N, C-alpha and C positions, 0 to 999 in steps of 0.2 A: 741816700737813694731818693728820698722825697724831694730834695732840692733839685736833683737831676730830672725827676718827673715834671716838676713845675717849669723848669727851663724848657723842656721839650714841648710842653703844652703851649707855652708862649710862642714857640716857633712852629706850631702847627704839626708837630710829630706826635701821633697818638698811639703808636705801637713800638714796643721794644722786643727785640729778639736776642737771645743769648744761648750759649751752650753751657750746661752745668754738668759737672761730674757728679758721681754718686754722693759725694759729701756735701755738695752745694745745693742740691735739689731742694732740701728743706728750707734753706735760707731764702731761695728765690720764691718758693711757695708763700712764705711769710710776707714777702714783698709784693705779692699779687700776681706772680707769674704762674702760668699754667702750661701743661704739656699739650693742651689742645690748641693747635696753631690755626688761626683764622686767616692770616695773611696768605694770599696765594704764593706758592713757591716761586712762580715767575717773577715776583716783585723783589725777592731777596737772593735768588740764585746768582752766584757770581760775586755777591757783595759780602756774604758771611761765610767764613771758612767752616767746613764740615769737620768735626772732631770725632774720631773713632772712640767709642766707649762713653761718649757724653750724650746728654739729652737736650734737644732743642726745646727751648721754652719761650713763651710769649707773654707779654704784659700789655693789656689794652688800657690806655689811660682815659679817664673821664674828665673832660675840661671843667665840669661843675664841682669837682672835689678839690678842696684846698689841701693838697697833700702835705704841705709843711705845717699845717695846723691840725692835721688828722689825729695825732696822738693826744693832743690837748682836748679835742672835741670828744674823743672816746673816753678819756679819763673823766671829764665832766659828766658824761652820760652814765657812767658807772656809779657816781656819787649819789 
């Protein structure tokens, strides 16, 4: 997921939207996704399929965060 985030940052994409079922919500929260959607609905309406029983989640990417190095940085900070 962190490589995917870095790829999209390099291409100027700073928001991810996904639908998560009840079993995947925890995973996506750990990956930085939130149920609080900041992207206006008009920007994604017609581009993302609506799934009944699933929760729309968003991840806002920060171009200053080196996502592929993040786990190593956090590990060093804990030491």
